[in-house]
C-alpha positions, -999 to 999 in steps of 0.1 A, spaced: 5 2 0 12 41 -9 19 63 11 -13 88 23 0 125 9 -16 146 31 -15 183 30 -2 212 52 -35 233 48 -49 194 60 -28 189 84 -30 229 96 -68 219 97 -60 187 115 -40 205 142 -65 231 149 -90 213 151 -79 193 174 -62 221 193 -91 230 202 -110 201 214 -76 196 241 -88 234 254 -121 224 247 -120 199 268 -97 206 289 -117 237 303 -148 218 307 -134 192 333 -112 220 351 -133 245 346 -173 229 347 -186 216 320 -210 251 305 -171 269 310 -163 239 278 -192 243 260 -181 283 260 -149 283 248 -159 252 220 -182 275 209 -155 301 207 -133 282 194 -152 265 166 -161 301 156 -127 314 153 -121 284 139 -142 292 109 -138 330 108 -94 316 101 -107 290 74 -128 320 54 -96 341 56 -73 320 43 -98 296 22 -91 325 -13 -48 323 -12 -44 298 -35 -76 305 -56 -60 334 -92 -97 352 -92 
């Protein structure tokens, strides 16, 4: 079997998503479920804005 090729952008997205999940889980365990969910929501919004900001970098239009 060949090696699975993953682009740098996909690795970066996976890293941001995993890091956000770890931060939200840590806040949920340390400070309570409500704070963990609020942190997860804020991180999801920030992630979506980041994708929107850098989504057109490779486009020529």
